[in-house]
BAGU-366080 format. One record per residue (C-alpha): x, y, z; residue number from 0. Coordinates in pm, 1 decimal, always signed. Layout:
<recs>
+----------+----------+----------+------+
:       xx :       yy :       zz : resi :
+----------+----------+----------+------+
:        X :        Y :        Z :  NUM :
...
+----------+----------+----------+------+
</recs>
This chain:
<recs>
+----------+----------+----------+------+
:       xx :       yy :       zz : resi :
+----------+----------+----------+------+
:    -31.3 :     -3.2 :    -16.5 :    0 :
:   +123.8 :   +374.0 :   -111.9 :    1 :
:   +179.5 :   +617.2 :   +145.7 :    2 :
:    -71.0 :   +810.7 :    -37.8 :    3 :
:   -341.5 :   +532.5 :    -40.0 :    4 :
:   -232.7 :   +525.9 :   +366.3 :    5 :
:   -297.7 :   +896.7 :   +387.1 :    6 :
:   -649.0 :   +842.7 :   +246.7 :    7 :
:   -797.8 :   +586.5 :   +445.2 :    8 :
:   -680.8 :   +805.5 :   +768.9 :    9 :
:   -869.5 :  +1086.9 :   +651.6 :   10 :
:  -1148.4 :   +924.9 :   +538.8 :   11 :
:  -1143.9 :   +730.2 :   +874.0 :   12 :
:  -1149.4 :  +1093.7 :  +1058.6 :   13 :
:  -1392.5 :  +1199.3 :   +816.8 :   14 :
:  -1630.2 :   +943.1 :   +931.1 :   15 :
:  -1568.4 :  +1044.6 :  +1295.0 :   16 :
:  -1655.8 :  +1424.3 :  +1173.6 :   17 :
:  -1949.2 :  +1351.8 :  +1025.6 :   18 :
:  -2105.9 :  +1177.1 :  +1266.3 :   19 :
:  -2040.9 :  +1446.5 :  +1484.7 :   20 :
:  -2167.4 :  +1677.7 :  +1235.7 :   21 :
:  -2481.5 :  +1490.4 :  +1124.7 :   22 :
:  -2611.9 :  +1509.9 :  +1503.8 :   23 :
:  -2949.2 :  +1748.8 :  +1478.9 :   24 :
:  -2865.1 :  +2106.7 :  +1667.8 :   25 :
:  -3122.4 :  +2013.8 :  +1945.5 :   26 :
:  -2931.5 :  +1701.1 :  +2012.1 :   27 :
:  -2614.3 :  +1870.0 :  +2064.6 :   28 :
:  -2620.4 :  +1920.7 :  +2449.4 :   29 :
:  -2609.7 :  +1517.1 :  +2425.9 :   30 :
:  -2241.3 :  +1551.2 :  +2341.9 :   31 :
:  -1966.0 :  +1532.0 :  +2571.7 :   32 :
:  -1755.7 :  +1855.9 :  +2662.4 :   33 :
:  -1455.1 :  +1952.0 :  +2440.4 :   34 :
:  -1189.8 :  +1849.5 :  +2574.3 :   35 :
:   -881.6 :  +2164.3 :  +2575.1 :   36 :
:   -562.4 :  +2088.0 :  +2483.6 :   37 :
:   -414.0 :  +2149.3 :  +2837.1 :   38 :
:   -550.4 :  +1863.8 :  +2950.0 :   39 :
:   -462.7 :  +1641.3 :  +2682.1 :   40 :
:   -194.6 :  +1401.0 :  +2788.0 :   41 :
:    +72.3 :  +1284.7 :  +2541.0 :   42 :
:   +409.0 :  +1238.0 :  +2494.7 :   43 :
:   +634.7 :  +1264.5 :  +2165.5 :   44 :
:   +994.8 :  +1149.6 :  +2252.1 :   45 :
:  +1305.0 :  +1160.3 :  +2025.4 :   46 :
:  +1507.0 :   +881.5 :  +2024.0 :   47 :
:  +1828.0 :   +938.3 :  +2251.4 :   48 :
:  +2135.3 :   +800.4 :  +1956.0 :   49 :
:  +1945.8 :   +917.9 :  +1676.9 :   50 :
:  +1707.3 :  +1173.7 :  +1685.4 :   51 :
:  +1459.1 :  +1169.8 :  +1365.4 :   52 :
:  +1319.8 :   +852.0 :  +1562.5 :   53 :
:  +1023.9 :  +1026.2 :  +1680.2 :   54 :
:   +794.5 :   +805.3 :  +1917.3 :   55 :
:   +410.9 :   +935.7 :  +1982.6 :   56 :
:   +169.6 :   +812.3 :  +2226.4 :   57 :
:   -150.4 :   +990.3 :  +2276.1 :   58 :
:   -255.5 :   +876.5 :  +2656.5 :   59 :
:   -552.4 :  +1137.4 :  +2699.1 :   60 :
:   -884.5 :   +902.4 :  +2772.6 :   61 :
:  -1153.1 :   +911.9 :  +2494.6 :   62 :
:   -974.8 :  +1136.4 :  +2301.9 :   63 :
:   -866.7 :   +998.9 :  +1903.5 :   64 :
:   -538.8 :  +1194.5 :  +1761.0 :   65 :
:   -424.0 :  +1219.7 :  +1465.0 :   66 :
:    -80.6 :  +1329.2 :  +1415.8 :   67 :
:    +81.4 :  +1494.3 :  +1068.8 :   68 :
:   +448.5 :  +1485.2 :  +1104.1 :   69 :
:   +566.7 :  +1654.6 :   +791.0 :   70 :
:   +648.9 :  +1308.7 :   +611.6 :   71 :
:   +325.3 :  +1141.1 :   +676.6 :   72 :
:    -27.9 :  +1118.6 :   +912.2 :   73 :
:    -83.9 :   +809.8 :  +1129.8 :   74 :
:   -394.4 :   +772.9 :  +1311.1 :   75 :
:   -191.0 :   +525.8 :  +1549.6 :   76 :
:   -229.2 :   +651.9 :  +1899.1 :   77 :
:   +126.0 :   +512.0 :  +1989.0 :   78 :
:   +326.8 :   +524.4 :  +1680.5 :   79 :
:   +731.2 :   +533.5 :  +1580.8 :   80 :
:   +785.2 :   +749.9 :  +1298.4 :   81 :
:  +1114.1 :   +898.6 :  +1121.3 :   82 :
:  +1218.6 :  +1241.7 :  +1038.7 :   83 :
:  +1376.7 :  +1212.6 :   +671.1 :   84 :
:  +1642.2 :  +1481.0 :   +717.8 :   85 :
:  +1737.0 :  +1771.3 :  +1006.4 :   86 :
:  +1536.4 :  +2064.7 :  +1070.0 :   87 :
:  +1261.8 :  +2207.8 :  +1271.8 :   88 :
:   +918.3 :  +2057.3 :  +1272.5 :   89 :
:   +591.6 :  +2142.6 :  +1426.8 :   90 :
:   +386.9 :  +1792.3 :  +1470.6 :   91 :
:    +30.5 :  +1859.7 :  +1450.2 :   92 :
:   -219.3 :  +1732.9 :  +1647.3 :   93 :
:   -612.7 :  +1708.1 :  +1527.2 :   94 :
:   -780.5 :  +1579.0 :  +1829.9 :   95 :
:  -1092.4 :  +1479.1 :  +1781.3 :   96 :
:  -1297.9 :  +1468.0 :  +2152.1 :   97 :
:  -1671.9 :  +1450.1 :  +2220.7 :   98 :
:  -1747.4 :  +1792.4 :  +2228.9 :   99 :
:  -1541.3 :  +1858.4 :  +1875.3 :  100 :
:  -1214.4 :  +1954.7 :  +1745.8 :  101 :
:   -952.0 :  +2033.7 :  +1863.3 :  102 :
:   -560.1 :  +2128.2 :  +1756.1 :  103 :
:   -225.9 :  +2130.9 :  +1891.4 :  104 :
:   +109.2 :  +2126.3 :  +1815.1 :  105 :
:   +447.1 :  +2050.5 :  +1915.9 :  106 :
:   +800.7 :  +2190.9 :  +1781.7 :  107 :
:  +1091.4 :  +1960.4 :  +1780.7 :  108 :
:  +1451.7 :  +1975.4 :  +1615.7 :  109 :
:  +1610.1 :  +1721.0 :  +1407.6 :  110 :
:  +2005.2 :  +1703.1 :  +1443.9 :  111 :
:  +2072.1 :  +1360.1 :  +1213.3 :  112 :
:  +1956.8 :  +1232.2 :   +866.0 :  113 :
:  +1752.6 :   +888.4 :   +814.9 :  114 :
:  +1993.1 :   +677.9 :   +622.2 :  115 :
:  +1754.1 :   +523.7 :   +462.6 :  116 :
:  +1567.7 :   +804.8 :   +299.0 :  117 :
:  +1602.1 :   +980.2 :    -26.1 :  118 :
:  +1908.8 :   +768.7 :   -139.3 :  119 :
:  +1855.8 :   +740.0 :   -496.4 :  120 :
:  +2075.8 :  +1081.6 :   -605.3 :  121 :
:  +1776.9 :  +1210.4 :   -808.2 :  122 :
:  +1630.4 :  +1388.3 :   -470.8 :  123 :
:  +1945.9 :  +1575.9 :   -414.2 :  124 :
:  +1966.7 :  +1666.4 :   -775.7 :  125 :
:  +1609.1 :  +1783.7 :   -793.9 :  126 :
:  +1639.9 :  +1961.9 :   -424.7 :  127 :
:  +1978.9 :  +2005.2 :   -293.2 :  128 :
:  +1812.8 :  +1843.7 :     +0.5 :  129 :
:  +1702.0 :  +2105.2 :   +311.0 :  130 :
:  +1886.6 :  +2427.5 :   +121.3 :  131 :
:  +1631.6 :  +2418.3 :   -162.5 :  132 :
:  +1703.5 :  +2420.7 :   -527.0 :  133 :
:  +1518.9 :  +2663.8 :   -791.5 :  134 :
:  +1400.7 :  +2611.4 :  -1136.8 :  135 :
:  +1354.1 :  +2809.6 :  -1441.5 :  136 :
:  +1285.4 :  +2796.7 :  -1781.1 :  137 :
:  +1561.4 :  +2653.5 :  -2005.0 :  138 :
:  +1584.9 :  +2930.3 :  -2283.3 :  139 :
:  +1843.1 :  +2778.8 :  -2426.3 :  140 :
:  +1623.2 :  +2613.4 :  -2600.5 :  141 :
:  +1392.9 :  +2717.3 :  -2903.2 :  142 :
:  +1081.7 :  +2629.5 :  -2734.5 :  143 :
:  +1098.7 :  +2526.1 :  -2329.2 :  144 :
:   +727.8 :  +2458.0 :  -2343.6 :  145 :
:   +434.0 :  +2357.7 :  -2612.9 :  146 :
:   +293.0 :  +1972.7 :  -2669.5 :  147 :
:   +384.0 :  +1688.7 :  -2880.8 :  148 :
:   +300.2 :  +1318.1 :  -2922.1 :  149 :
:   +263.9 :  +1130.5 :  -2574.5 :  150 :
:   +565.7 :   +862.1 :  -2540.2 :  151 :
:   +716.7 :   +997.7 :  -2889.9 :  152 :
:   +846.4 :  +1309.6 :  -2850.7 :  153 :
:  +1101.9 :  +1398.4 :  -2583.1 :  154 :
:  +1012.9 :  +1811.4 :  -2600.4 :  155 :
:   +774.4 :  +2025.9 :  -2761.9 :  156 :
:   +720.8 :  +1898.4 :  -3147.5 :  157 :
:   +348.9 :  +1978.0 :  -3240.7 :  158 :
:   +330.5 :  +2374.6 :  -3090.9 :  159 :
:   +667.6 :  +2471.5 :  -2961.8 :  160 :
:   +641.0 :  +2781.3 :  -2769.7 :  161 :
:   +946.2 :  +3039.8 :  -2743.1 :  162 :
:  +1027.1 :  +3223.5 :  -2497.8 :  163 :
:   +952.0 :  +3521.9 :  -2616.3 :  164 :
:   +581.7 :  +3352.0 :  -2669.1 :  165 :
:   +615.2 :  +3269.4 :  -2307.8 :  166 :
:   +686.7 :  +3623.8 :  -2237.6 :  167 :
:   +397.7 :  +3689.3 :  -2420.3 :  168 :
:   +167.1 :  +3453.7 :  -2197.1 :  169 :
:   +341.0 :  +3609.6 :  -1888.0 :  170 :
:   +474.2 :  +3333.9 :  -1743.9 :  171 :
:   +851.8 :  +3370.5 :  -1836.7 :  172 :
:   +969.6 :  +3493.1 :  -1521.3 :  173 :
:   +839.3 :  +3205.6 :  -1326.7 :  174 :
:   +989.4 :  +3015.4 :  -1131.4 :  175 :
:   +977.1 :  +2675.9 :   -897.5 :  176 :
:  +1207.4 :  +2593.0 :   -569.5 :  177 :
:  +1198.3 :  +2229.8 :   -437.2 :  178 :
:  +1333.4 :  +2145.6 :   -104.1 :  179 :
:  +1314.6 :  +1880.5 :   +196.1 :  180 :
:  +1336.2 :  +2127.4 :   +469.2 :  181 :
:  +1075.4 :  +1990.1 :   +731.2 :  182 :
:   +907.0 :  +1814.6 :   +447.9 :  183 :
:   +907.9 :  +1762.7 :    +52.7 :  184 :
:   +785.1 :  +2138.4 :    -47.4 :  185 :
:   +735.0 :  +2286.4 :   -373.8 :  186 :
:   +667.7 :  +2670.7 :   -398.5 :  187 :
:   +563.7 :  +2851.5 :   -712.5 :  188 :
:   +632.7 :  +3187.4 :   -753.5 :  189 :
:   +396.9 :  +3266.0 :  -1068.3 :  190 :
:   +322.8 :  +3615.3 :  -1193.2 :  191 :
:    -14.7 :  +3476.8 :  -1340.4 :  192 :
:    -75.6 :  +3116.1 :  -1436.2 :  193 :
:   -254.1 :  +2959.6 :  -1248.5 :  194 :
:   -246.6 :  +3249.5 :   -972.5 :  195 :
:    -48.1 :  +3543.4 :   -926.0 :  196 :
:   +235.4 :  +3531.6 :   -644.1 :  197 :
:   +336.2 :  +3259.6 :   -471.8 :  198 :
:   +165.8 :  +2892.8 :   -384.7 :  199 :
:   +350.7 :  +2612.9 :   -174.3 :  200 :
:   +215.9 :  +2269.7 :   -208.4 :  201 :
:   +403.9 :  +1966.3 :   -191.0 :  202 :
:   +596.6 :  +1682.9 :   -416.7 :  203 :
:   +723.3 :  +1356.4 :   -449.0 :  204 :
:   +930.5 :  +1127.5 :   -727.9 :  205 :
:   +890.2 :   +758.5 :   -788.3 :  206 :
:  +1225.1 :   +641.8 :   -986.3 :  207 :
:  +1071.6 :   +346.1 :  -1023.9 :  208 :
:   +760.9 :   +442.9 :  -1207.2 :  209 :
:   +934.9 :   +469.5 :  -1565.3 :  210 :
:   +815.5 :   +443.9 :  -1937.7 :  211 :
:  +1061.9 :   +219.9 :  -2047.8 :  212 :
:  +1243.9 :   +403.5 :  -2343.3 :  213 :
:  +1071.0 :   +719.1 :  -2259.7 :  214 :
:  +1051.5 :   +851.9 :  -1896.9 :  215 :
:  +1272.8 :   +811.2 :  -1612.0 :  216 :
:  +1025.3 :   +868.6 :  -1346.7 :  217 :
:   +702.9 :  +1019.6 :  -1208.8 :  218 :
:   +700.8 :  +1367.9 :  -1038.1 :  219 :
:   +350.1 :  +1415.4 :   -811.4 :  220 :
:   +260.5 :  +1721.7 :   -703.3 :  221 :
:    -22.8 :  +1842.7 :   -419.7 :  222 :
:   -189.9 :  +2174.5 :   -380.6 :  223 :
:    +60.1 :  +2312.3 :   -646.2 :  224 :
:   +181.5 :  +2261.5 :   -996.0 :  225 :
:   +506.8 :  +2310.5 :  -1183.2 :  226 :
:   +541.4 :  +2649.7 :  -1379.5 :  227 :
:   +274.1 :  +2721.4 :  -1596.6 :  228 :
:   +138.7 :  +2368.7 :  -1506.0 :  229 :
:   -191.0 :  +2367.5 :  -1705.5 :  230 :
:   -365.3 :  +2205.9 :  -2027.4 :  231 :
:   -437.9 :  +2504.2 :  -2231.7 :  232 :
:   -630.6 :  +2255.5 :  -2442.9 :  233 :
:   -862.1 :  +2147.9 :  -2143.6 :  234 :
:   -993.4 :  +2454.7 :  -1997.9 :  235 :
:   -635.8 :  +2542.7 :  -1835.6 :  236 :
:   -734.5 :  +2243.0 :  -1595.2 :  237 :
:   -386.6 :  +2164.9 :  -1366.7 :  238 :
:   -160.0 :  +1893.5 :  -1418.5 :  239 :
:    -59.4 :  +1684.9 :  -1083.8 :  240 :
:   +133.0 :  +1407.6 :  -1240.7 :  241 :
:   +441.6 :  +1469.0 :  -1475.5 :  242 :
:   +659.1 :  +1218.3 :  -1608.5 :  243 :
:  +1051.5 :  +1288.5 :  -1547.2 :  244 :
:  +1206.7 :  +1264.1 :  -1934.5 :  245 :
:  +1514.9 :  +1384.9 :  -1805.3 :  246 :
:  +1694.5 :  +1487.2 :  -1461.1 :  247 :
:  +2050.8 :  +1610.2 :  -1397.7 :  248 :
:  +2205.2 :  +1903.4 :  -1223.4 :  249 :
:  +2159.4 :  +2110.0 :  -1525.6 :  250 :
:  +1841.3 :  +1997.0 :  -1674.3 :  251 :
:  +1461.5 :  +1850.7 :  -1575.1 :  252 :
:  +1255.4 :  +1790.3 :  -1875.0 :  253 :
:   +890.7 :  +1673.3 :  -1785.0 :  254 :
:   +581.1 :  +1560.1 :  -1992.9 :  255 :
:   +236.1 :  +1491.2 :  -1884.0 :  256 :
:    -88.6 :  +1395.8 :  -2055.8 :  257 :
:   -466.7 :  +1322.7 :  -1963.1 :  258 :
:   -543.3 :  +1019.1 :  -1803.9 :  259 :
:   -602.2 :   +740.1 :  -2052.2 :  260 :
:   -399.9 :   +933.4 :  -2333.6 :  261 :
:   -230.8 :   +676.9 :  -2588.4 :  262 :
:    +93.5 :   +648.4 :  -2762.3 :  263 :
:   +118.3 :   +955.8 :  -2982.6 :  264 :
:   -190.5 :  +1126.4 :  -2813.6 :  265 :
:   -147.4 :  +1470.2 :  -2682.8 :  266 :
:   +132.7 :  +1534.0 :  -2412.8 :  267 :
:   +285.2 :  +1848.6 :  -2263.4 :  268 :
:   +664.3 :  +1927.0 :  -2255.8 :  269 :
:   +793.5 :  +2151.7 :  -1999.0 :  270 :
:  +1202.2 :  +2240.9 :  -2027.9 :  271 :
:  +1401.6 :  +2367.5 :  -1691.1 :  272 :
:  +1749.1 :  +2472.1 :  -1610.0 :  273 :
:  +1865.9 :  +2554.9 :  -1247.6 :  274 :
:  +1808.2 :  +2932.4 :  -1177.5 :  275 :
:  +2205.2 :  +3119.2 :  -1151.8 :  276 :
+----------+----------+----------+------+
</recs>
């Protein structure tokens, strides 16, 4: 079971609890128990003495269900051991379901050691520069950094090829995106117009085992954010959140995306990026 599936199940279980509370008629609210304030929570968050990236979570609050968000994942287990993948300062966030409703709490911890089992593939460091972060922009060395072409056929825009000048006309030439592993798998998009102006923050993941032989070398997924100009202009500007990684080196990042169910040589979109100087 993948991390995404586990997280979806956890949120679904919490949603059932919330729905049970929310669906009670207003006139019966007095039958609910009292809200338990966070000051009465009884829990521990303990870091391993030798390896402080190992964190032990334990809720001992009677009749209160915790959901822990520890930046690298979530768990509904009331006693769990989790790992913080890289050094940094983290806020462990608690969503507590009490008899009278939800209560929130958090605790900050500092991790000084890296999980040796995390991010072993070199692509993580190439893409993110780990906790320091790495910013990518359009690869204007290419004649067409964006456009469309054949799915599983082209490796760059080969039908409609959009130049840097045209990207400027679309208001996206100066956009940039930063990947980092500082307290999570963070992706920050700085956009002038598309999909919305300003800074948008979300998360990402890469899977270098998800590849298409002879075409892609991995997969990038994003949550609550897109890559630069990560839209399908032929589908009402729908946002892409899954991208095939065609190339990832210290100096180049090439991505492609297509609508679900697209067959060979169907329409795909291509993005060519380089590190910001």
